[in-house]
Every structure is written in C-alpha cells, then in structure tokens.
C-alpha positions in Angstrom: 23.9 -66.2 51.7 24.2 -62.4 52.3 25.7 -60.0 50.1 27.1 -56.5 51.5 26.8 -54.0 49.2 26.8 -50.1 49.8 24.2 -47.6 50.0 24.2 -46.6 46.6 21.8 -49.0 45.1 22.1 -49.7 41.2 19.4 -48.4 39.1 18.6 -51.7 37.5 17.6 -53.1 40.7 13.6 -52.8 41.0 13.2 -54.9 44.3 15.6 -55.8 47.2 14.8 -57.4 50.6 16.7 -55.5 53.5 17.9 -58.4 55.6 19.8 -56.3 58.0 21.2 -52.7 58.7 24.4 -52.3 60.3 26.6 -49.5 60.4 26.9 -47.8 56.6 26.0 -50.8 54.9 23.0 -52.8 53.7 22.9 -56.4 53.9 20.8 -57.8 51.1 19.2 -61.1 50.1 20.9 -62.9 47.2 17.5 -64.1 46.2 16.8 -63.6 42.5 16.0 -60.1 41.6 14.3 -58.5 38.5 16.6 -56.7 36.4 15.0 -55.8 33.2 11.6 -56.7 31.4 11.3 -55.5 27.7 8.9 -56.5 25.1 10.6 -55.2 22.3 13.9 -54.2 21.0 13.2 -50.3 21.2 12.2 -50.9 24.7 15.2 -52.7 25.8 17.4 -50.0 24.4 15.6 -47.4 26.5 15.7 -49.4 29.7 19.6 -50.2 29.2 20.3 -46.5 28.5 19.0 -45.7 32.0 21.3 -47.8 33.7 24.5 -46.7 35.4 27.0 -49.4 33.9 30.1 -47.2 35.6 33.0 -49.5 37.2 35.0 -47.5 39.9 38.5 -48.4 39.9 40.1 -51.0 42.0 41.1 -48.6 44.5 37.9 -46.7 44.8 35.8 -49.6 46.0 34.9 -51.8 42.6 32.7 -54.6 43.5 31.9 -57.7 41.5 28.1 -56.4 41.2 29.9 -53.3 39.2 31.5 -55.5 36.8 28.8 -57.9 36.3 26.2 -55.2 35.6 28.7 -53.6 33.2 29.2 -56.9 31.2 25.5 -57.9 31.2 24.5 -54.6 29.8 27.1 -54.5 27.3 26.1 -58.1 26.1 22.4 -57.5 25.9 22.9 -53.8 23.8 25.2 -55.4 21.4 22.8 -58.4 21.0 20.0 -56.3 20.5 21.6 -54.2 18.1 22.0 -57.4 16.0 18.8 -58.5 16.5 20.0 -61.6 18.6 17.5 -61.4 21.2 14.2 -62.8 21.2 11.3 -60.9 23.2 9.5 -60.9 25.4 12.7 -60.9 27.1 13.2 -60.9 31.2 16.6 -60.7 33.0 17.0 -61.6 36.6 20.1 -61.5 38.9 20.9 -64.8 40.6 24.0 -66.7 41.7 25.0 -69.9 40.1 25.0 -68.8 37.6 25.1 -64.8 37.9 22.0 -64.1 35.6 19.0 -65.8 34.3 17.5 -64.5 31.0 13.9 -65.7 29.5 14.2 -64.9 25.9 11.3 -65.8 23.5 10.4 -68.6 25.8 13.8 -70.0 26.2 15.6 -70.2 29.3 19.4 -69.0 29.3 21.8 -69.2 32.5 24.6 -66.5 32.1 27.8 -66.8 34.2 29.9 -63.7 34.2 34.0 -63.7 34.7 37.1 -61.6 34.0 40.1 -63.0 32.2 43.0 -61.1 34.6 46.1 -62.5 36.1 45.1 -61.8 39.8 48.5 -60.4 40.3 48.0 -58.0 37.7 44.8 -56.7 39.3 46.6 -56.6 42.7 49.6 -54.4 40.9 47.0 -52.4 39.6 45.2 -51.4 43.1 48.5 -51.2 44.9 49.9 -48.8 42.2 46.5 -46.4 42.4 47.8 -45.9 46.3 51.4 -45.9 46.0 52.8 -44.6 42.4 49.6 -43.6 40.2 51.9 -43.0 37.5 53.7 -46.2 37.6 55.0 -47.5 34.4 54.1 -51.6 34.9 55.7 -53.9 32.7 52.5 -55.6 31.4 54.5 -58.5 29.9 55.7 -59.7 33.4 52.3 -60.7 34.4 51.2 -64.2 32.9 47.9 -66.0 33.4 48.5 -68.7 35.8 51.7 -67.5 37.5 52.1 -66.1 41.2 54.4 -63.4 42.3 55.4 -62.5 46.0 54.1 -59.4 47.3 57.4 -57.9 47.2 58.1 -58.8 43.6 55.0 -57.2 42.8 55.8 -53.9 44.2 59.4 -54.0 42.9 57.7 -54.1 39.4 55.4 -51.0 40.2 58.7 -49.0 41.3 60.7 -50.0 38.7 62.2 -47.2 36.7 62.4 -49.2 33.2 61.0 -52.0 31.7 62.3 -55.6 32.4 60.1 -58.1 30.4 60.7 -59.6 27.0 57.6 -58.2 25.7 56.0 -60.3 22.9 57.1 -61.2 19.3 55.2 -62.6 16.3 51.9 -64.0 17.2 52.6 -64.8 20.9 50.5 -62.2 22.2 47.3 -64.2 20.5 48.9 -67.6 21.6 48.8 -66.2 25.0 45.8 -64.5 25.0 43.9 -67.6 23.2 45.4 -70.0 26.1 44.1 -67.6 28.9 40.6 -67.7 27.6 40.9 -71.5 27.3 42.2 -71.6 31.0 39.1 -69.6 32.1 36.8 -71.4 30.3 37.9 -74.8 31.7 38.0 -73.4 35.2 34.5 -72.1 35.0 32.9 -75.2 33.4 34.4 -77.4 36.5 31.9 -74.9 38.6 29.2 -75.6 35.9 29.6 -79.3 36.6 28.9 -79.1 40.2 25.7 -79.5 42.1 24.0 -76.3 43.1 25.2 -74.4 40.0 21.7 -74.3 38.1 21.8 -75.5 34.5 19.3 -74.3 31.9 18.4 -74.9 28.1 21.5 -72.8 27.1 24.3 -72.2 29.5 26.3 -69.0 28.4 29.8 -67.9 29.9 30.3 -64.3 29.4 34.1 -63.6 29.7 35.4 -59.7 29.9 38.8 -60.2 28.7 41.3 -57.7 30.8 44.7 -59.2 30.3 47.7 -57.2 30.3 48.9 -57.4 26.5 49.5 -55.4 23.4 47.4 -54.7 20.6 46.4 -58.3 18.9 45.3 -59.1 15.6 41.7 -60.8 16.4 41.6 -62.6 13.1 44.5 -64.8 14.7 43.1 -64.8 18.1 39.6 -66.2 17.0 41.3 -68.7 14.8 43.7 -69.8 17.7 40.5 -70.3 19.9 38.5 -72.0 17.6 41.4 -74.5 17.5 42.0 -74.8 21.1 38.1 -75.2 22.0 37.5 -78.0 19.1 37.5 -80.9 21.6 35.6 -78.9 24.2 32.5 -79.1 22.4 32.4 -83.0 22.9 32.1 -83.1 26.3 28.7 -83.5 28.0 28.5 -80.8 30.6 29.6 -77.4 28.8 28.7 -73.9 28.2 27.0 -74.2 25.0 27.9 -70.5 24.2 30.9 -68.5 25.2 31.2 -64.8 24.5 34.3 -62.7 25.2 34.3 -58.7 25.5 37.5 -57.9 24.3 38.4 -54.5 23.3 35.8 -53.4 21.0 34.4 -56.7 20.1 32.2 -59.5 21.6 33.1 -62.5 20.2 31.0 -65.7 20.2 32.2 -69.4 20.6 30.0 -72.4 20.1 30.0 -75.7 18.3 28.6 -74.3 15.1 30.2 -70.9 14.7 32.7 -68.5 15.8 31.9 -64.9 14.9 32.6 -61.2 16.4 30.4 -58.5 17.0 31.1 -54.7 17.5 30.6 -53.7 21.3 27.3 -51.4 21.2 28.2 -48.7 24.1 24.7 -46.9 24.7 26.3 -44.7 27.5 
C-alpha cells in the first residue's frame, strides 16, 4: 500500500523510501519507519520537543498523519512525565496498528482514532470555506447519526440555535456512549487477520466530540460501568487511553485514572 503525502516531511521521520514521484507529491512506502529512540526520560523529552505536532485545520490539508503524530507525542510526553514509560524506548510508525512501541523489552501496539461524528467534521470543513463565522449548533450532531448535506448546510447558515442542548448529566452519558462505540468499532478491526497483536494492545482515542463542558469524574464513572463487560472478551485492547480536553484518561480491567496532558510545545 502506498501513502500519498505532501512534500513537507514530518520532523520525526528519520527514514523513508521514495517509491514514486509524480507532480508535487511523494509516494512513500508504509513500511515501518523509525520515529523515536530514547534511552532515558530526559532524552525522550528533548526529542519530543523537536517534533512539529501542529495540525492544520480541516480546510487546510489536515491529514491522518498530522493527527496521529500530535496524538502519539502528547501520549508519550504525558506518560513520560508521570514515569509510566520504561527505557530503552523505540517507537515506529506502522499500519494496523498505527504505532509499534518497544518499551523496556515489552511490545505494545498503539492504534489511534478520533471520536467525532463524521457529519460534524464535515460541517466544520464546510463552514471554513463558506461561513467562517458560523454559529454551529453542536447539539444537533450526535455520534452515529447521519444528516444529508443540505441539512448540514442549513445548520451552518442558520442565524439561531435550534437544538435542545443538554440537561443534567446527559452530556457525560452521551460522551461515554460515543467512546464505547468507538472502542467496540476498533475492537472489531483488532480481531481481523492482518491486524498485528502484541503483548499489550493499546487504543488511543482523541476525543473531539461536539459537547459542552463536562464533569470528568462523572464521565469516568460512566465509562467504567459501560466497559465492565468489555474486559471479559478474549480479544480486546488491554489499555484504552482517551485524550479529552486537558486530560489523558486510562481505562483497563484494573484501573481508571486520569493524567494532566503534558504539552511540551
């Protein structure tokens, strides 16, 4: 499989094989690529600081690589700060899963995904082009729902809010349900042949849901309850991390704990 990328190569990529050159794009092999090697906490922090983790807007050429690079760097910087990483450390960019990590002799596969209603992502991209100052009613976009394009445009160009909003802990319930649905969807992909399994299989979710401010204590408790039976299955993600706002939240069969996201940039 070939991956088309722009001419600006990510700082973190040390080595890439140019398969083909055509027009203004390089076609690069998706073979494993060494991203980071570090022998200690300070070295990892230093190398992370030198990585460009900027993510363009949806209308300015944002790519999956941009999102994955930002997510894995926040993930590593946060766990490094709380001393949850064993050294030596090697990180490789792969596919299925997206990253391979060798940490203290243990192998981890990291799959990254974004929790966002596709129609909301589409609305944001359209609004950038057609109405940058749009007051989008985010309560109208629910995970798992689909809207026709003309309805999305009506929402973008509306002069007033039309949705019901949220009451009580409905925002936390809705977000916990969305997170669970993302986990179950990715777990089905994990089960398939061709998806490499490791000693620890990790799912890293970037939560980008349209929502109001939430109570994270309530959210974590809701997620714990909804995932209770998940850990009984045979093929699962052993650790699930959710980057949400200023927090990186870990869920596994033993614990649920949140860390403050460490931003070195």
